[in-house]
ROBA-227282 format. One record per residue (C-alpha): residue number from 0; residue in three letters; x, y, z. Coordinates in steps of 0.1 Angstrom, whole numbers, always signed. Layout:
N
ATOM    n  res      u      v      w
ATOM  NUM  ALA      X      Y      Z
...
***
This chain:
161
ATOM    n  res      u      v      w
ATOM    0  MET   +386   -153   -106
ATOM    1  ALA   +386   -138    -68
ATOM    2  LEU   +357   -148    -44
ATOM    3  LYS   +340   -121    -26
ATOM    4  ALA   +344   -124     +8
ATOM    5  LYS   +303   -127    +24
ATOM    6  GLN   +298    -95    +40
ATOM    7  PRO   +289    -97    +74
ATOM    8  ALA   +250    -90    +86
ATOM    9  PRO   +243    -59   +104
ATOM   10  PRO   +239    -54   +139
ATOM   11  GLY   +208    -65   +156
ATOM   12  MET   +207    -90   +126
ATOM   13  ASN   +208   -126   +131
ATOM   14  PRO   +232   -137   +106
ATOM   15  LYS   +220   -166    +98
ATOM   16  THR   +188   -152    +83
ATOM   17  ALA   +201   -119    +73
ATOM   18  ASP   +202   -133    +35
ATOM   19  ARG   +167   -146    +36
ATOM   20  ASP   +153   -111    +56
ATOM   21  ASN   +166    -89    +29
ATOM   22  PHE   +147   -112     +3
ATOM   23  ARG   +112   -104    +19
ATOM   24  PRO   +103    -69    +11
ATOM   25  HIS    +98    -46    +44
ATOM   26  TYR    +68    -25    +39
ATOM   27  THR    +61     +4    +61
ATOM   28  LYS    +19     +7    +72
ATOM   29  ASP    +15    +36    +51
ATOM   30  ASP    +26    +11    +19
ATOM   31  LEU     +2    -14    +32
ATOM   32  ARG    -26     +8    +32
ATOM   33  ASP    -16    +18     -2
ATOM   34  MET    -17    -14    -14
ATOM   35  GLY    -51    -21     +0
ATOM   36  ASN    -66     +9    -11
ATOM   37  ILE    -55     +2    -52
ATOM   38  GLY    -64    -35    -43
ATOM   39  PHE    -99    -29    -30
ATOM   40  LYS   -106     +0    -60
ATOM   41  VAL    -96    -31    -82
ATOM   42  PHE   -117    -53    -66
ATOM   43  MET   -144    -27    -69
ATOM   44  GLY   -137    -27   -106
ATOM   45  ILE   -138    -64   -107
ATOM   46  LYS   -171    -63    -78
ATOM   47  GLU   -191    -44   -110
ATOM   48  GLN   -181    -64   -144
ATOM   49  TRP   -187    -97   -126
ATOM   50  ASN   -215    -82   -108
ATOM   51  LEU   -214    -95    -75
ATOM   52  SER   -233    -92    -47
ATOM   53  PRO   -220    -79    -11
ATOM   54  SER   -225   -118     +0
ATOM   55  GLN   -203   -130    -27
ATOM   56  CYS   -176   -102    -22
ATOM   57  MET   -175   -104    +16
ATOM   58  ALA   -170   -147     +6
ATOM   59  LEU   -138   -133    -17
ATOM   60  LEU   -125   -110     +8
ATOM   61  GLY   -125   -136    +37
ATOM   62  LEU   -151   -120    +54
ATOM   63  GLU   -174   -140    +76
ATOM   64  ASP   -215   -130    +81
ATOM   65  SER   -203   -110   +113
ATOM   66  ASN   -181    -87    +96
ATOM   67  ARG   -210    -71    +73
ATOM   68  SER   -200    -41    +95
ATOM   69  THR   -167    -41    +80
ATOM   70  TRP   -179    -42    +43
ATOM   71  SER   -203    -17    +49
ATOM   72  LEU   -180     +6    +62
ATOM   73  TRP   -151     -4    +30
ATOM   74  LEU   -177     +5    +11
ATOM   75  ALA   -186    +38    +26
ATOM   76  ARG   -155    +48    +26
ATOM   77  PHE   -148    +36     -9
ATOM   78  ARG   -177    +58    -24
ATOM   79  SER   -169    +89     -7
ATOM   80  GLY   -132    +89    -17
ATOM   81  LYS   -116    +82    +19
ATOM   82  ASP    -90    +60    +27
ATOM   83  ILE   -102    +26    +31
ATOM   84  GLY    -81    +19    +60
ATOM   85  SER    -56    -11    +67
ATOM   86  PHE    -59    -49    +52
ATOM   87  ASP    -47    -77    +70
ATOM   88  ARG    -19    -96    +50
ATOM   89  ASP    -49   -126    +40
ATOM   90  GLN    -70    -95    +24
ATOM   91  LEU    -41    -80     +7
ATOM   92  GLU    -28   -116     -4
ATOM   93  ARG    -68   -122    -16
ATOM   94  LEU    -70    -88    -33
ATOM   95  SER    -37    -98    -53
ATOM   96  HIS    -50   -130    -65
ATOM   97  LEU    -84   -112    -75
ATOM   98  ALA    -66    -91    -95
ATOM   99  GLN    -48   -117   -111
ATOM  100  ILE    -78   -141   -118
ATOM  101  HIS    -96   -110   -131
ATOM  102  ARG    -64   -106   -155
ATOM  103  GLY    -67   -138   -166
ATOM  104  VAL   -101   -137   -173
ATOM  105  ILE    -97   -107   -196
ATOM  106  SER    -65   -121   -216
ATOM  107  ALA    -81   -153   -221
ATOM  108  PHE   -116   -143   -225
ATOM  109  PRO   -113   -106   -245
ATOM  110  ASP   -153   -103   -251
ATOM  111  ASP   -166    -96   -213
ATOM  112  ARG   -195   -118   -223
ATOM  113  HIS   -176   -150   -229
ATOM  114  GLY   -155   -141   -196
ATOM  115  LEU   -182   -139   -173
ATOM  116  GLY   -203   -174   -191
ATOM  117  TRP   -167   -188   -180
ATOM  118  LEU   -167   -180   -144
ATOM  119  ALA   -204   -192   -143
ATOM  120  ALA   -202   -223   -166
ATOM  121  PRO   -199   -261   -146
ATOM  122  ASN   -163   -270   -161
ATOM  123  ALA   -152   -304   -162
ATOM  124  ASN   -116   -296   -153
ATOM  125  PRO   -105   -315   -123
ATOM  126  VAL    -96   -282   -104
ATOM  127  PHE   -130   -272   -106
ATOM  128  GLN   -147   -309   -102
ATOM  129  GLY   -179   -304   -122
ATOM  130  LYS   -185   -267   -103
ATOM  131  ALA   -183   -235   -120
ATOM  132  PRO   -153   -211   -115
ATOM  133  LEU   -170   -187    -95
ATOM  134  GLU   -182   -215    -71
ATOM  135  ARG   -147   -227    -64
ATOM  136  LEU   -136   -190    -57
ATOM  137  LEU   -167   -185    -32
ATOM  138  ALA   -156   -215    -19
ATOM  139  GLY   -135   -188     +2
ATOM  140  GLY   -103   -207    +10
ATOM  141  MET    -69   -194     -1
ATOM  142  ARG    -61   -224    -20
ATOM  143  ASP    -94   -219    -42
ATOM  144  LEU    -83   -187    -50
ATOM  145  ALA    -48   -202    -61
ATOM  146  ALA    -61   -230    -75
ATOM  147  VAL    -79   -206   -100
ATOM  148  GLN    -54   -180   -103
ATOM  149  SER    -29   -210   -113
ATOM  150  TYR    -54   -226   -139
ATOM  151  LEU    -58   -195   -158
ATOM  152  GLU    -22   -186   -163
ATOM  153  ALA    -15   -226   -171
ATOM  154  VAL    -41   -218   -197
ATOM  155  LEU    -24   -189   -214
ATOM  156  LEU     +9   -200   -211
ATOM  157  SER     -2   -234   -233
ATOM  158  SER    -21   -210   -255
ATOM  159  ALA     +9   -183   -256
ATOM  160  GLY    +28   -213   -273
***
């Protein structure tokens, strides 16, 4: 079996990081804007199903109270069917976590009432420390979102067999 020679890095690219740079997708500003718009649309569905208040929405998206105008602008643009604008990497990651959490809740609890009940009920699992999963999410940290998402994924994997 012949070994293939490693291809040289393209001009201007550091050969030591070429493989790592090729692994991470490179998105254009348009790609990021489109992902944000789609993610926000999904989030608005979550907002309705979970019956979230504006303050809760802001906490989940990592917006401080001083950013209420940003939330209002996003909401107005969404409702009028306009482009919402650009989201930063943190906000895109939050939208992704929330979409996956919502998917996990729907998969674990096909009945909306049970899913909403699970989100709102105190949970003895160490991940939640006796608090409701939604309360953990509303703490607002990226680790909180990731922990709830990981918990739901583990539950779904263990029930799959």
